[in-house]
RODO-2510 file (C-alpha; in nm, 4 decimals, decimal comma):
residues 305
     n   res          X          Y          Z
     1     x    -3,6586    -9,3639    -4,1414
     2     x    -3,6119    -9,0535    -4,3684
     3     x    -3,2685    -8,8910    -4,3163
     4     x    -3,3093    -8,4924    -4,4278
     5     x    -3,0624    -8,3354    -4,6437
     6     x    -2,7927    -8,1573    -4,5056
     7     x    -2,9392    -7,7965    -4,5132
     8     x    -3,2666    -7,9287    -4,3548
     9     x    -3,0659    -8,1212    -4,0548
    10     x    -2,8981    -7,7907    -4,0044
    11     x    -3,2326    -7,6281    -3,9460
    12     x    -3,3163    -7,8919    -3,7181
    13     x    -2,9958    -7,8700    -3,5232
    14     x    -3,0497    -7,4740    -3,4914
    15     x    -3,3883    -7,5224    -3,3849
    16     x    -3,2782    -7,7914    -3,1197
    17     x    -3,0384    -7,5183    -3,0186
    18     x    -3,2741    -7,2345    -2,9611
    19     x    -3,5384    -7,4436    -2,8052
    20     x    -3,3535    -7,6922    -2,6023
    21     x    -3,0575    -7,5269    -2,4788
    22     x    -3,1928    -7,1846    -2,4897
    23     x    -2,9251    -7,0213    -2,6830
    24     x    -2,9121    -6,6662    -2,7704
    25     x    -2,9916    -6,5536    -3,1322
    26     x    -2,6318    -6,4275    -3,1546
    27     x    -2,4903    -6,7787    -3,0785
    28     x    -2,7192    -6,9534    -3,2964
    29     x    -2,6005    -6,7177    -3,5911
    30     x    -2,2383    -6,8224    -3,5160
    31     x    -2,3352    -7,1707    -3,5397
    32     x    -2,5160    -7,1396    -3,8653
    33     x    -2,2132    -6,9261    -4,0158
    34     x    -1,9648    -7,2065    -3,9164
    35     x    -2,1646    -7,4714    -4,0208
    36     x    -2,3107    -7,3494    -4,3539
    37     x    -1,9628    -7,3929    -4,5021
    38     x    -1,9628    -7,7586    -4,4067
    39     x    -2,3064    -7,7933    -4,5546
    40     x    -2,2242    -7,6385    -4,8863
    41     x    -1,9063    -7,8587    -4,8944
    42     x    -2,1446    -8,1784    -4,8461
    43     x    -2,3954    -8,0299    -5,1008
    44     x    -2,1532    -7,9534    -5,3699
    45     x    -2,0049    -8,3216    -5,3447
    46     x    -2,3620    -8,4803    -5,3290
    47     x    -2,2612    -8,6324    -4,9879
    48     x    -2,5490    -8,7396    -4,7890
    49     x    -2,5349    -8,7248    -4,3997
    50     x    -2,5655    -9,1163    -4,3949
    51     x    -2,2307    -9,1443    -4,5833
    52     x    -1,9883    -8,8828    -4,3702
    53     x    -1,6619    -9,0325    -4,3066
    54     x    -1,3339    -8,9303    -4,1536
    55     x    -1,2027    -8,8414    -4,5090
    56     x    -1,4925    -8,5721    -4,5706
    57     x    -1,3884    -8,4085    -4,2498
    58     x    -1,0291    -8,4012    -4,3179
    59     x    -1,1057    -8,2644    -4,6675
    60     x    -1,3635    -8,0018    -4,5197
    61     x    -1,0924    -7,8812    -4,2288
    62     x    -0,8155    -7,8611    -4,4487
    63     x    -0,9936    -7,6463    -4,7022
    64     x    -1,0735    -7,4076    -4,3997
    65     x    -0,7103    -7,4160    -4,2877
    66     x    -0,5882    -7,3060    -4,6396
    67     x    -0,7867    -6,9656    -4,5936
    68     x    -0,5188    -6,7359    -4,4741
    69     x    -0,7614    -6,5163    -4,2970
    70     x    -0,8810    -6,8010    -4,0280
    71     x    -0,6589    -6,7998    -3,7294
    72     x    -0,5955    -7,1182    -3,5238
    73     x    -0,8835    -7,0029    -3,2913
    74     x    -1,1305    -6,9965    -3,5890
    75     x    -1,0547    -7,3480    -3,6970
    76     x    -1,1049    -7,4680    -3,3656
    77     x    -1,4517    -7,3072    -3,3255
    78     x    -1,5469    -7,4753    -3,6681
    79     x    -1,4445    -7,7845    -3,5290
    80     x    -1,6532    -7,7359    -3,2058
    81     x    -1,9340    -7,6496    -3,4026
    82     x    -1,8893    -7,9373    -3,6318
    83     x    -1,8694    -8,1741    -3,3338
    84     x    -2,2152    -8,0694    -3,2003
    85     x    -2,3680    -8,0771    -3,5285
    86     x    -2,2472    -8,4353    -3,5767
    87     x    -2,3493    -8,5322    -3,2175
    88     x    -2,7053    -8,4288    -3,2815
    89     x    -2,7017    -8,6180    -3,6333
    90     x    -2,5625    -8,9337    -3,4616
    91     x    -2,8499    -8,8909    -3,1800
    92     x    -3,1263    -8,8642    -3,4449
    93     x    -2,9699    -9,1749    -3,6314
    94     x    -2,8862    -8,9938    -3,9680
    95     x    -2,5324    -9,0917    -3,9370
    96     x    -2,3063    -9,3624    -3,8065
    97     x    -2,0328    -9,1126    -3,7852
    98     x    -1,9433    -9,0655    -3,4283
    99     x    -1,7424    -8,7481    -3,3632
   100     x    -1,6372    -8,8548    -2,9912
   101     x    -1,4176    -9,1206    -3,1510
   102     x    -1,2970    -8,9369    -3,4616
   103     x    -1,2716    -8,5572    -3,3771
   104     x    -1,0823    -8,4520    -3,0605
   105     x    -1,1707    -8,1310    -2,8762
   106     x    -0,9746    -7,8532    -3,0052
   107     x    -0,6851    -7,7511    -2,7868
   108     x    -0,6074    -7,3991    -2,7941
   109     x    -0,3556    -7,2125    -2,6028
   110     x    -0,4608    -6,9357    -2,3531
   111     x    -0,3661    -6,5951    -2,4184
   112     x    -0,3447    -6,3469    -2,1591
   113     x    -0,5944    -6,0577    -2,2497
   114     x    -0,4324    -5,6916    -2,2896
   115     x    -0,5832    -5,4598    -2,0208
   116     x    -0,5419    -5,0885    -1,9412
   117     x    -0,3764    -4,9508    -1,6195
   118     x    -0,6205    -4,7794    -1,3873
   119     x    -0,4047    -4,4439    -1,5030
   120     x    -0,4445    -4,5376    -1,8483
   121     x    -0,8445    -4,5749    -1,7926
   122     x    -0,8698    -4,2758    -1,5920
   123     x    -0,7095    -4,0570    -1,8852
   124     x    -0,9465    -4,2015    -2,1196
   125     x    -1,2562    -4,0721    -1,9285
   126     x    -1,0594    -3,7371    -1,8483
   127     x    -1,0173    -3,6803    -2,2116
   128     x    -1,3663    -3,6724    -2,3220
   129     x    -1,5001    -3,3111    -2,3649
   130     x    -1,8321    -3,3344    -2,2043
   131     x    -1,9579    -3,0458    -2,4131
   132     x    -1,9449    -3,2066    -2,7287
   133     x    -2,2314    -3,3827    -2,9012
   134     x    -2,2984    -3,7456    -2,7986
   135     x    -2,0184    -3,7343    -2,5486
   136     x    -2,2641    -3,8501    -2,2624
   137     x    -2,3694    -4,1252    -2,4872
   138     x    -2,0171    -4,2301    -2,5204
   139     x    -1,9330    -4,1844    -2,1247
   140     x    -2,2213    -4,4251    -2,0649
   141     x    -2,0568    -4,6862    -2,3113
   142     x    -1,7498    -4,6894    -2,1443
   143     x    -1,9143    -4,6895    -1,8040
   144     x    -2,0901    -5,0355    -1,9169
   145     x    -1,7880    -5,1685    -2,0329
   146     x    -1,5487    -5,0542    -1,7620
   147     x    -1,7655    -4,9669    -1,4557
   148     x    -1,9843    -5,2906    -1,4767
   149     x    -1,7613    -5,5312    -1,7144
   150     x    -2,0249    -5,5775    -1,9634
   151     x    -1,9479    -5,7648    -2,2998
   152     x    -1,9521    -5,5408    -2,5773
   153     x    -2,2899    -5,7385    -2,7037
   154     x    -2,4388    -5,7180    -2,3621
   155     x    -2,3702    -5,3177    -2,3375
   156     x    -2,5309    -5,2693    -2,6788
   157     x    -2,7949    -5,4926    -2,6134
   158     x    -2,8910    -5,3556    -2,2756
   159     x    -3,2428    -5,2155    -2,2496
   160     x    -3,3784    -4,9198    -2,0265
   161     x    -3,6000    -5,1784    -1,8708
   162     x    -3,3053    -5,3553    -1,7441
   163     x    -3,1771    -5,0539    -1,5667
   164     x    -3,2483    -5,0149    -1,1725
   165     x    -3,1281    -4,6780    -1,1180
   166     x    -3,2878    -4,6437    -0,8050
   167     x    -3,1408    -4,9420    -0,6430
   168     x    -2,7999    -4,9330    -0,8330
   169     x    -2,8414    -5,2593    -1,0349
   170     x    -2,8576    -5,3559    -1,4026
   171     x    -2,9614    -5,6814    -1,5564
   172     x    -2,7789    -5,7810    -1,8519
   173     x    -2,8692    -6,0938    -2,0685
   174     x    -2,5436    -6,2657    -2,1434
   175     x    -2,4411    -6,5994    -2,3006
   176     x    -2,6811    -6,8784    -2,2819
   177     x    -2,9897    -6,6061    -2,2697
   178     x    -2,8720    -6,5900    -1,8981
   179     x    -2,9879    -6,2800    -1,7048
   180     x    -2,7390    -6,1696    -1,3886
   181     x    -2,7511    -5,9270    -1,1655
   182     x    -2,4533    -5,6718    -1,1590
   183     x    -2,3970    -5,3638    -0,9340
   184     x    -2,3465    -5,0385    -1,0652
   185     x    -2,1768    -4,7382    -0,9249
   186     x    -2,2874    -4,3812    -0,8360
   187     x    -2,0637    -4,2207    -1,0762
   188     x    -2,1541    -4,4658    -1,3374
   189     x    -2,5271    -4,3801    -1,2650
   190     x    -2,4891    -4,0295    -1,2693
   191     x    -2,3323    -4,0361    -1,6196
   192     x    -2,6278    -4,2755    -1,7736
   193     x    -2,8649    -4,0242    -1,5914
   194     x    -2,6863    -3,7183    -1,7803
   195     x    -2,7448    -3,9260    -2,1145
   196     x    -3,1071    -4,0049    -2,0525
   197     x    -3,1770    -3,6614    -1,9616
   198     x    -2,9650    -3,4815    -2,2296
   199     x    -2,8961    -3,6683    -2,5293
   200     x    -3,1076    -3,9758    -2,5597
   201     x    -3,4369    -3,7577    -2,6092
   202     x    -3,2861    -3,6136    -2,9290
   203     x    -3,2801    -3,9291    -3,0823
   204     x    -3,6702    -3,9323    -3,1063
   205     x    -3,9134    -4,2372    -3,1180
   206     x    -3,6888    -4,5043    -3,0362
   207     x    -3,6343    -4,8757    -2,9399
   208     x    -3,5862    -4,9660    -2,5799
   209     x    -3,2115    -5,0170    -2,6092
   210     x    -2,9901    -4,7765    -2,3784
   211     x    -2,7000    -4,6757    -2,6062
   212     x    -2,8439    -4,5602    -2,9374
   213     x    -2,6871    -4,3792    -3,2751
   214     x    -2,8149    -4,0400    -3,3654
   215     x    -3,0710    -4,1982    -3,5583
   216     x    -3,2378    -4,3560    -3,2639
   217     x    -3,1216    -4,7176    -3,3567
   218     x    -2,9253    -4,9525    -3,1296
   219     x    -2,5839    -4,8627    -3,1849
   220     x    -2,4003    -5,1184    -3,3669
   221     x    -2,0620    -5,2943    -3,2832
   222     x    -1,8800    -5,1243    -3,5630
   223     x    -2,0108    -4,8169    -3,4359
   224     x    -1,8912    -4,8710    -3,0863
   225     x    -1,5578    -4,9762    -3,2002
   226     x    -1,5104    -4,6629    -3,3836
   227     x    -1,6167    -4,4580    -3,0743
   228     x    -1,3624    -4,6667    -2,8560
   229     x    -1,0934    -4,6157    -3,1306
   230     x    -1,1465    -4,2614    -3,1302
   231     x    -1,1537    -4,2083    -2,7486
   232     x    -0,8392    -4,4120    -2,6979
   233     x    -0,5910    -4,2736    -2,9701
   234     x    -0,4044    -4,1123    -2,6762
   235     x    -0,3078    -4,4312    -2,5043
   236     x    -0,0477    -4,5319    -2,8003
   237     x    -0,1585    -4,8961    -2,8146
   238     x    -0,4390    -5,1081    -2,9364
   239     x    -0,7591    -5,0813    -2,7556
   240     x    -1,0833    -5,2833    -2,8234
   241     x    -1,4251    -5,2618    -2,6475
   242     x    -1,3384    -5,5902    -2,4852
   243     x    -1,0381    -5,4228    -2,3295
   244     x    -1,2293    -5,2220    -2,0696
   245     x    -1,4066    -5,5510    -1,9566
   246     x    -1,0387    -5,7060    -1,9305
   247     x    -0,9439    -5,3920    -1,7182
   248     x    -1,2370    -5,4196    -1,5124
   249     x    -1,1617    -5,7683    -1,4209
   250     x    -0,7921    -5,7165    -1,3561
   251     x    -0,8519    -5,4010    -1,1606
   252     x    -1,1005    -5,5737    -0,9232
   253     x    -0,8601    -5,8708    -0,8554
   254     x    -0,5797    -5,6611    -0,7766
   255     x    -0,8037    -5,4698    -0,4949
   256     x    -0,8758    -5,7985    -0,3409
   257     x    -1,1908    -5,9160    -0,4960
   258     x    -1,3015    -6,2862    -0,4653
   259     x    -1,2717    -6,5031    -0,7604
   260     x    -1,5985    -6,6281    -0,7221
   261     x    -1,7725    -6,3201    -0,6766
   262     x    -1,5880    -6,1864    -0,9847
   263     x    -1,6992    -6,4914    -1,1746
   264     x    -2,0644    -6,3839    -1,0968
   265     x    -2,0078    -6,0248    -1,2294
   266     x    -1,8363    -6,1277    -1,5557
   267     x    -2,1169    -6,3964    -1,6195
   268     x    -1,8753    -6,6885    -1,6820
   269     x    -2,0299    -7,0382    -1,6705
   270     x    -1,6788    -7,1871    -1,5562
   271     x    -1,4570    -7,0410    -1,3192
   272     x    -1,1545    -7,1412    -1,5045
   273     x    -1,2485    -6,8717    -1,7688
   274     x    -1,2244    -6,6276    -1,4902
   275     x    -0,9046    -6,7656    -1,3341
   276     x    -0,7331    -6,6447    -1,6685
   277     x    -0,7059    -6,2833    -1,4717
   278     x    -0,5211    -6,4141    -1,2046
   279     x    -0,2079    -6,4494    -1,4389
   280     x    -0,2338    -6,0793    -1,5217
   281     x    -0,1272    -5,9268    -1,1807
   282     x     0,2082    -6,1038    -1,1018
   283     x     0,3654    -5,7519    -1,0595
   284     x     0,1026    -5,6558    -0,8287
   285     x     0,1475    -5,9715    -0,6126
   286     x     0,5310    -5,9164    -0,6039
   287     x     0,4891    -5,5691    -0,4690
   288     x     0,2342    -5,6885    -0,2027
   289     x     0,4556    -5,9856    -0,0967
   290     x     0,7616    -5,7039    -0,0886
   291     x     0,5298    -5,4917     0,1277
   292     x     0,3856    -5,7322     0,3714
   293     x     0,5918    -6,0669     0,4111
   294     x     0,8006    -6,0036     0,7304
   295     x     1,1235    -6,1062     0,5686
   296     x     1,0831    -5,8550     0,2775
   297     x     0,9734    -5,5663     0,5265
   298     x     1,3153    -5,5611     0,7387
   299     x     1,5897    -5,5210     0,5153
   300     x     1,9141    -5,6770     0,6459
   301     x     1,7678    -5,9190     0,8834
   302     x     1,8108    -6,2345     0,6495
   303     x     2,0087    -6,0875     0,3725
   304     x     2,1474    -5,7688     0,2269
   305     x     1,8934    -5,5913    -0,0207
***
């Protein structure tokens, strides 16, 4: 049996992820970016796949950890990609190194995502001058992020063909190349229609993407970040495109939405990912408890307030 060189093995692994697991091009690019460091590390030292050992993994991960720009979550992501690649190599008998025995799954603490209050979100929308150029494009972007809870990549990749304006639905494609059905409200639809009627035709011949830059090309992530940054300067705290998705989820939970329904809207494969939002509205829960609990609504009945 011929064992491929590390670089060739990486290409075979990426093909496997794309064809067998149907992962999106962006996810494949992330795997490639993570693993190219390991492949280069092996090739620089002339280490074939068949000879990989714990000491090699230690050396590679130590080199990553020494890079000051890498956060713990980034190192954990590298480790996760590495486990997947080595598991694939083991299954193909290219190596005897078993990542299940030598590499534990990364344990990263959960961080509560930042979100805006309803009043803060409303102030962002109210602060946009509808008469300026590309105002309706910027409003459309915000409506996709906050009105439907799309990830920034989903919003920027959304095609006009994925809009069902008459029926009030959009069909974004999320992680794992999975398409889902997300309702969109009348106000968001009205904004999108204004953009389609007034501004998008100014871009000339274009791609099918809904959100475009003035040159008729799909808006980039950096372009979207700059728009969000400019629109939220008055908030007085860091706001990223994903902040609106977090706000969407938090506000729906505060309004009483079922967690399983929210999971479907957000496109989470595992409900444990959605459950992080249940920790965000503790003050709301305390207020609701005080308002509706029989002991709380009758001051002095059980104790003095």
